[in-house]
N, C-alpha and C positions, 0 to 999 in steps of 0.2 A: 527671828529667833530658831524657826526648824532645819535653816541652813547651818546654822552654827553645830546646832547637836548634830547633823548629818557629817558634817565636815569635821567634828570630833571620834564620832562613832567610828569612820571611816580613817581617820589617822589611827587611831590607839589601836583596830583590828591589822591595819596593815604593820604596824610597827611591830608584832610578835614574830622574835627571829628565830623562827623555825629552824632555821639548818642551822645557827648555833646553839640550842636550845636539845635537838635530836643529836645531833654529834655531842654534848655534854652528858646526855644524857646514857650513853653508849659506849662513856670513856673513852672518845676517841679525843683527839689535841685538839686543839681553839683553832676553827674552823678556818680562822684570820691570820693562823701563824703557816699556811699553808700554799701552794698555787697562786692564786690572784690575791688573796686575802678577802674574798667576799664569800658572803655568808648565803648566797646563794644554789640552790640544786648542781649548778655546773661545777661549782669547788668543794661541793659534798660529793659529788662524783670522783673526784682527784683523791680522796680517801681509798678509793675501791669497794667502798660497799654500795653497791647499785641499788637497793631495797630501802636505802638511808637516802640514796640521793632522789629517788622514784617520790620516796614520803616526804622529802620537804618541799617536792615542785606541787603533789599533790596538795600541801596544808597551805603554803606560798599562793598559790592559786584559789583558792576555796575563801581566803580571808580577803581576795578583793572582790567575789564573787555574793558572799554572807554580807559584806559590806552594803554593798547595791541591794540587795533584796529584802535586806532591812531596815534600811532608810527608805527604801520606796514602800514599802507596806505601812510605817508609820508616818512616814510624811510626804509622799508623793514623786514622780519622777524626777523634778529638778533637784530632790532631793537627794536622792538614788545616783544622779550623776554626779552631785558635790562630793558624795561617799567617798564613791568611785573613783574621783581623784584623788581627797586625801586619802584612800588607803593606797594606792602608788606610793603617794608624795610619805607616805609613814614609811613605807617600804626602804625608800632609799635612803630616808632621812629619819630614822628610828632615834625619838631622843636616850632612850635607854642606854645607846653603843655609839652617843658621842655624835649626833647625827650621818654615821658612817655604816649605813646598810647597805643590801643589794643594789642590783642594777635594776630592778623592774621589770621584768620580764614578765615570769609568770606570772604575778601580781594585773598586770596589764590583762592579758589572757584572762584572769578571771574574771575581772571587771568586762571585759570584751564576752563574755561566756553566758553573763547576763544582761549582757544589751541587746547580743543578739546574738545568738549561738549558733546560727549556721555561717555566717561572719567569722568565728571563733574558731570555726571547723577549718573554714578557709586559710585561718590564721593559722593555725598546728600543718596541716597540710602542706603549706608552702614553707617552715619551716622544716620538718620532718626531709623531704624533700632538698631543699637546700644543705642540712645538716648530712644527711646520709650521702652528697655527693661531694661534698668539703672537707666535711668533719670539723668544720669549724662555727662551733653555738653562735659566736658576735655576728658575724654575717648573716646568718639566719635570720635571725631575731630584729637584725635591721633591714633587711629587703621587705618581712611580713611587716613590721609599723610601720615602714614608709608606704607601704599598700591598702595597709587600713582604712587609712581615714578617706580615703579614695573610693573606695569600696563603699562605706558606710553615705558616702555624700550621694553616690551613683543610687543607692537605695533612700534616696529621699529621707535618710533619716541624719538630716540636719543639725541640730544640736548636739548629736551625739557625734556623728564626725567632728564639728567643732570642738569636742571635749577627746578624741583621741587626736586630732591634730597638737592639740600640748600635749597630750601624753607622749606618742611620738617621738614629737623632738626632745620631752624627757631621758627617753628611750636613747637618741643618739649622742645626748649628752653624757648619760651613765655611761656608754661607751664610745668615748673617746680617745681615750688612751688602747680601745680595740682597733678602733680604725687608724689609727698609726701606727699600728704594728699590723696591720693588714694594705695596708699603703706599703710597707718596709718586707712583707713576705715573712713575717715575722710571728706570727699570731700563733695562740695555743692554740690544739686539736684535742675534740674531744676523747678519753681514753688515756689524753698522755702524761706519763706519770709528774707527779709534783717534782720541780724543782728541788737541791737542798740550800740550805743555806738563806740569806734574807731573799724576801720573796721582793719583786720588780715595785715599784709604786704604780697601785692601778686603783680607782675610783670602784 
């Protein structure tokens, strides 16, 4: 029963669409109608509001962290991992938005903070280095998420490594269109202005 409660808690927290809620609160157009159509911080940045993008990033991270900490405090470490898994799934597949949410990177990082914060710092450092060099957020996320399970395994955090192996696979799945554009040399860059007119199909 506690596992089901942890899954429900994590999913409900993870499914809160902060990018959509914050942009609507500020009177901006529907975030799903610009850029990639994504509800995450990278697409919020395409509105030109850096502070709002930062707020979205922080909120999307914290819902993953909070899900794990609450479930861990109430029901133990196994439940915490279940809540972390469900938080990322909730962000990617929120019932409130027809199961069309974000790509999960910020919530993934929030779960990683609650799991092993030094590894989370490493994730952020890898992301920042690659994003700074290439200005391609998706590439940075793909590389950082690929490294994370191996680092956790090396640190002898085996259940956590298995959790993040699944979550990293999910991140790669949600970035499948980005991967296609990366291979074609057509991926969007951080800070690029959103295209006008119908947005290209993207998860």
